[in-house]
VEXDREN-2710 file (C-alpha; in Angstrom, 1 decimal):
% VEXDREN-2710
k/r/px/py/pz
1/MET/0.1/0.0/0.0
2/ASN/1.4/3.3/-1.0
3/GLU/1.3/6.6/1.1
4/GLU/-1.5/8.0/-0.9
5/GLN/-3.6/4.8/-0.2
6/LYS/-2.8/5.0/3.5
7/GLU/-3.7/8.7/3.6
8/SER/-7.0/8.0/2.0
9/LEU/-8.0/5.5/4.6
10/ARG/-7.5/7.9/7.5
11/LEU/-10.8/8.5/9.5
12/ASP/-10.3/12.2/9.4
13/ARG/-10.3/12.0/5.6
14/GLN/-13.6/10.3/5.2
15/LEU/-16.7/12.5/4.4
16/CYS/-18.9/9.6/5.5
17/PHE/-17.7/9.7/9.1
18/PRO/-18.7/13.3/10.0
19/LEU/-22.0/12.9/8.2
20/TYR/-22.7/9.7/10.2
21/ALA/-21.5/11.1/13.5
22/ALA/-23.4/14.4/13.0
23/ALA/-26.7/12.6/12.0
24/ARG/-26.4/10.4/15.2
25/LYS/-25.8/13.5/17.4
26/ILE/-28.7/15.4/15.9
27/THR/-31.0/12.3/16.1
28/ASN/-30.0/11.8/19.7
29/LEU/-31.0/15.4/20.5
30/TYR/-34.6/14.4/19.8
31/THR/-34.7/11.6/22.4
32/PRO/-35.6/13.8/25.4
33/TYR/-38.5/15.2/23.5
34/LEU/-39.8/12.1/21.8
35/LYS/-39.4/9.6/24.6
36/PRO/-42.0/11.1/26.9
37/LEU/-44.5/10.9/23.9
38/GLY/-43.6/7.3/23.5
39/ILE/-42.3/7.7/19.9
40/THR/-39.0/7.1/18.2
41/TYR/-37.2/9.5/15.9
42/THR/-38.2/7.4/12.8
43/GLN/-41.9/7.5/13.9
44/TYR/-41.6/11.3/14.3
45/ILE/-40.3/11.8/10.7
46/VAL/-43.1/9.5/9.6
47/PHE/-45.5/11.8/11.5
48/LEU/-43.9/14.8/9.8
49/VAL/-44.7/13.4/6.2
50/LEU/-48.3/12.4/7.2
51/TRP/-49.1/15.8/8.8
52/GLU/-48.1/17.3/5.4
53/ASN/-49.8/14.7/3.3
54/ASP/-52.2/12.4/5.1
55/GLY/-53.4/9.4/2.9
56/ILE/-50.0/8.8/1.4
57/THR/-49.0/5.4/0.0
58/VAL/-46.2/3.3/1.7
59/GLY/-44.2/3.7/-1.5
60/GLU/-44.3/7.4/-1.5
61/LEU/-43.6/7.5/2.2
62/GLY/-40.6/5.4/1.6
63/ARG/-39.4/7.7/-1.2
64/ARG/-39.9/10.8/1.0
65/LEU/-38.0/9.3/3.9
66/TYR/-35.3/7.4/2.0
67/LEU/-36.5/4.1/3.7
68/ASP/-37.3/0.8/2.3
69/ASN/-40.3/-1.4/2.8
70/GLY/-38.4/-3.7/5.1
71/THR/-37.8/-0.8/7.4
72/LEU/-41.2/0.8/7.1
73/THR/-43.4/-2.2/7.5
74/PRO/-42.5/-3.0/11.1
75/LEU/-42.5/0.6/11.9
76/LEU/-46.0/1.2/10.5
77/LYS/-47.4/-1.9/12.2
78/LYS/-46.2/-0.5/15.6
79/MET/-47.7/2.9/14.7
80/GLU/-51.0/1.2/13.8
81/THR/-51.0/-1.0/17.0
82/ALA/-50.4/2.3/19.0
83/GLY/-53.5/3.8/17.3
84/TYR/-51.8/6.5/15.3
85/ILE/-52.3/5.4/11.8
86/THR/-54.4/3.0/9.8
87/ARG/-53.1/1.0/6.9
88/THR/-55.5/0.1/4.1
89/ARG/-55.1/-1.4/0.7
90/SER/-56.0/0.8/-2.2
91/ARG/-59.3/0.0/-4.0
92/GLU/-57.7/0.7/-7.4
93/ASP/-54.6/-1.6/-6.7
94/GLU/-54.5/-4.0/-3.9
95/ARG/-50.7/-4.0/-3.9
96/VAL/-50.7/-0.4/-2.8
97/VAL/-51.1/0.3/0.9
98/VAL/-52.4/3.7/2.0
99/ILE/-51.5/5.3/5.3
100/CYS/-53.8/7.6/7.1
101/LEU/-53.7/9.3/10.6
102/THR/-56.1/8.5/13.2
103/GLY/-57.4/11.1/15.6
104/ALA/-54.6/10.2/18.0
105/GLY/-52.0/10.7/15.2
106/ARG/-53.4/14.1/14.4
107/GLN/-53.4/15.0/18.1
108/MET/-49.6/14.2/18.1
109/TYR/-49.1/17.2/16.0
110/GLU/-49.8/19.6/18.9
111/LYS/-47.7/17.6/21.2
112/CYS/-44.7/17.8/18.8
113/SER/-45.3/21.5/17.7
114/ASP/-42.3/22.8/19.9
115/ILE/-39.8/20.2/19.1
116/PRO/-38.3/21.9/16.0
117/LYS/-37.6/25.1/18.1
118/CYS/-36.2/23.1/21.0
119/ILE/-33.8/21.2/18.6
120/GLY/-32.9/24.5/16.9
121/SER/-31.8/25.9/20.1
122/CYS/-29.4/23.0/20.7
123/ILE/-27.6/23.5/17.5
124/THR/-24.9/26.2/17.2
125/LEU/-25.2/27.2/13.6
126/SER/-26.2/30.4/12.3
127/GLU/-29.2/30.6/10.1
128/ALA/-27.0/31.0/7.0
129/GLU/-24.9/28.0/8.0
130/ALA/-28.0/25.8/8.6
131/GLN/-29.4/26.8/5.2
132/THR/-26.1/26.0/3.5
133/LEU/-25.7/22.6/5.3
134/TYR/-29.3/21.8/4.3
135/GLN/-28.6/22.6/0.6
136/VAL/-25.4/20.5/0.6
137/LEU/-27.2/17.5/2.4
138/TYR/-30.1/17.6/-0.1
139/LYS/-27.6/17.8/-3.0
140/ILE/-26.1/14.6/-1.7
141/LEU/-29.5/12.9/-1.3
142/LEU/-30.8/14.0/-4.6
143/THR/-27.7/12.8/-6.4
144/GLU/-27.7/9.4/-4.4
145/ASP/-28.6/7.3/-7.5
146/GLU/-25.9/8.7/-9.6
147/ILE/-23.1/7.9/-7.2
END
């Protein structure tokens, strides 16, 4: 192995590591706010999508969250068992499952309304830095299939 190869395998040279570590850190910031509500971070982001677009298909939910059906199915089953959502087969195509909020799922909206502000106060980025980071991260996400 030459010096260039050795250098390329240093942890501090990997873009993936700070992305991974920062994502874990940010996700962990949500725990004190979500745990009392009895939901996980992944359930929270499912709620975020459903509050915007109730009655979405599992496929569209997966596309919006960058999650596959193997991850979504057990998560949605738990949310259905908890009474937050219903899962029904489409009348037009039985292969398609539609996710709808229940009254309890809609009520969770109010319970979560302060979370973005609370999380924002924990992160020491200026508004401009946060916007730049957001744009760069979405650039990576949106070009994922091309990498």
